[in-house]
C-alpha positions as CSV (number, residue, x, y, z in Angstrom):
1,X,195.2,101.4,133.3
2,X,196.4,99.5,130.2
3,X,192.7,99.3,128.8
4,X,192.8,103.0,127.8
5,X,195.7,102.4,125.5
6,X,194.6,99.0,124.0
7,X,191.6,100.4,122.5
8,X,193.0,103.1,120.6
9,X,195.9,100.8,119.5
10,X,193.6,97.9,118.5
11,X,191.7,100.6,116.3
12,X,194.8,101.8,114.6
13,X,195.9,98.2,114.1
14,X,192.4,97.4,112.4
15,X,192.4,100.1,110.4
16,X,195.8,99.8,109.0
17,X,195.3,95.8,108.3
18,X,191.7,96.5,106.6
19,X,192.7,99.5,104.4
20,X,190.9,98.7,101.1
21,X,193.0,101.0,99.1
22,X,196.1,99.0,99.9
23,X,197.4,96.5,97.5
24,X,199.7,93.9,99.0
25,X,201.3,93.2,95.6
26,X,202.0,96.9,94.7
27,X,205.1,98.5,96.1
28,X,204.5,101.3,98.6
29,X,205.3,104.8,97.4
30,X,208.0,106.6,99.4
31,X,206.6,108.8,102.1
32,X,207.0,112.6,101.7
33,X,210.0,114.1,103.5
34,X,207.6,117.3,104.6
35,X,204.4,118.7,103.8
36,X,205.0,121.7,101.6
37,X,204.0,125.3,103.0
38,X,200.9,126.9,101.7
39,X,201.7,128.3,98.2
40,X,204.8,126.1,97.7
41,X,205.5,123.9,94.7
42,X,206.1,120.3,95.4
43,X,209.6,119.2,93.9
44,X,209.2,116.3,91.2
45,X,209.9,112.7,92.8
46,X,213.5,111.7,92.7
47,X,212.6,108.2,91.9
48,X,211.3,106.8,88.6
49,X,207.3,107.2,88.4
50,X,205.1,104.3,87.7
51,X,201.9,104.5,85.6
52,X,199.7,107.6,86.6
53,X,196.4,105.5,85.6
54,X,195.5,102.0,86.5
55,X,195.0,100.3,82.9
56,X,191.9,98.1,83.0
57,X,192.6,94.5,82.5
58,X,190.0,91.7,82.0
59,X,189.9,88.0,80.8
60,X,186.9,86.5,78.8
61,X,186.4,83.6,76.3
62,X,188.3,85.6,73.7
63,X,191.5,86.1,75.7
64,X,193.0,88.6,78.2
65,X,192.8,92.4,77.4
66,X,194.6,95.3,78.6
67,X,193.2,98.8,77.8
68,X,195.8,101.9,78.0
69,X,194.7,105.4,77.0
70,X,192.2,104.0,74.2
71,X,194.6,101.2,72.8
72,X,193.7,97.6,73.6
73,X,196.3,94.7,73.9
74,X,194.9,91.2,73.8
75,X,196.6,87.9,74.5
76,X,194.5,84.9,73.2
77,X,195.1,81.1,73.3
78,X,195.8,79.3,70.0
79,X,194.1,76.0,69.4
80,X,196.1,73.0,71.0
81,X,198.9,72.0,68.6
82,X,198.9,68.3,69.9
83,X,202.0,66.1,70.4
84,X,202.2,67.5,74.3
85,X,203.2,71.1,72.7
86,X,202.8,73.6,75.4
87,X,200.2,76.2,74.9
88,X,200.8,79.0,72.6
89,X,199.2,82.5,72.5
90,X,198.6,85.3,70.1
91,X,199.1,89.0,70.7
92,X,196.8,91.6,69.0
93,X,196.7,95.2,69.2
94,X,193.3,97.5,68.4
95,X,193.6,101.1,68.1
96,X,191.4,103.6,66.3
97,X,189.1,100.8,65.3
98,X,192.0,98.9,63.6
99,X,193.2,95.5,64.8
100,X,196.1,93.6,63.8
101,X,198.3,90.6,65.3
102,X,201.7,91.5,66.5
103,X,204.6,89.5,65.4
104,X,206.5,87.4,68.3
105,X,209.9,88.7,68.7
106,X,212.4,86.4,66.7
107,X,214.1,85.4,69.7
108,X,211.1,84.0,71.4
109,X,210.1,81.4,69.1
110,X,210.1,78.7,71.7
111,X,208.2,81.0,74.0
112,X,204.9,82.7,74.1
113,X,203.1,85.9,75.5
114,X,202.0,85.0,79.3
115,X,201.3,88.4,80.7
116,X,200.6,91.9,80.0
117,X,200.9,95.3,81.7
118,X,201.0,99.2,80.7
119,X,203.2,101.9,81.9
120,X,203.0,105.8,81.1
121,X,206.1,107.8,81.2
122,X,206.1,111.4,82.5
123,X,204.6,112.9,79.7
124,X,201.6,110.2,80.1
125,X,202.7,108.4,76.9
126,X,201.6,104.9,77.2
127,X,203.7,101.8,76.6
128,X,202.6,98.0,76.8
129,X,204.9,95.3,78.6
130,X,204.6,92.0,77.5
131,X,205.9,89.2,79.5
132,X,207.2,86.0,77.4
133,X,207.6,82.6,78.9
134,X,205.9,79.2,79.0
135,X,202.3,78.2,79.4
136,X,200.7,76.9,81.8
137,X,203.4,76.6,84.4
138,X,206.4,78.9,83.5
139,X,210.0,77.7,83.9
140,X,213.0,78.4,86.0
141,X,214.5,81.2,84.1
142,X,212.0,82.5,81.5
143,X,210.7,85.9,82.3
144,X,211.5,88.0,79.5
145,X,209.9,91.4,79.4
146,X,209.3,93.4,76.1
147,X,208.2,96.9,75.7
148,X,205.8,98.1,72.9
149,X,204.8,101.3,72.0
150,X,200.9,102.4,71.5
151,X,201.1,101.6,68.1
152,X,202.4,98.1,68.6
153,X,206.0,98.7,67.6
154,X,208.3,96.2,69.8
155,X,211.1,98.5,71.2
156,X,213.4,96.0,73.0
157,X,214.9,92.8,72.2
158,X,216.6,89.9,74.1
159,X,219.6,89.1,72.0
160,X,220.9,86.7,73.2
161,X,217.8,85.4,75.0
162,X,219.8,84.1,78.1
163,X,222.9,85.3,80.1
164,X,225.2,82.7,81.7
165,X,225.8,79.2,81.4
166,X,223.7,76.3,82.8
167,X,222.7,75.8,85.5
168,X,222.8,79.6,86.3
169,X,221.3,81.2,83.4
170,X,219.0,84.0,83.5
171,X,216.8,85.8,80.9
172,X,218.3,88.8,79.1
173,X,216.2,91.9,79.8
174,X,219.0,94.4,79.4
175,X,217.2,96.6,76.7
176,X,214.0,96.4,78.6
177,X,215.7,97.9,81.8
178,X,217.5,100.4,79.9
179,X,214.2,101.7,78.2
180,X,212.4,101.8,81.7
181,X,215.1,103.7,83.1
182,X,215.1,106.1,79.8
183,X,211.4,106.5,80.4
184,X,211.5,107.1,84.0
185,X,209.3,104.4,84.9
186,X,209.2,101.4,87.1
187,X,208.5,97.8,86.2
188,X,204.9,97.4,86.5
189,X,202.8,94.5,87.9
190,X,202.1,92.1,85.4
191,X,198.7,90.3,84.8
192,X,199.0,86.8,83.8
193,X,196.9,85.1,81.0
194,X,195.2,82.0,82.3
195,X,194.6,79.6,79.3
């Protein structure tokens, strides 16, 4: 009698566990409350939206690149500075055939770009997210996120870089979080540069 229930349950379990479209590191979208009736228009989501298209990210000998709506952002390793200095990176943006290096935020002089992502607001306007920190292993409290527009203009700052006092310091991402809320987007999954 139980074998007639085990096979369907096993099939459902296997189907759920081997869904190739599922990504374990991506948060699940909230389930719809009800299916709209024929001819009805669905209401816009009440929660912030994530990027509507997945940007292309790749790493090669020249650096790690992310493309978002025709604009390419690259984080590239700089030559070793010796003296046990941590690895440093350079951030370049390429749009409409023009390439230029972006300045590091003034408050990040001791840190470097370590990760990239792209988000798009409800109007499909693209923005780049750059994570600053330390290479190659990171540190306890250095996860600063900066928002850039598609022209490479830095939109956020971290002044001062840290909140709190040692040993309970944390990165100041206040402006970044305010911009995400203003744009109606969620923090994206960041792809990390491998020096």
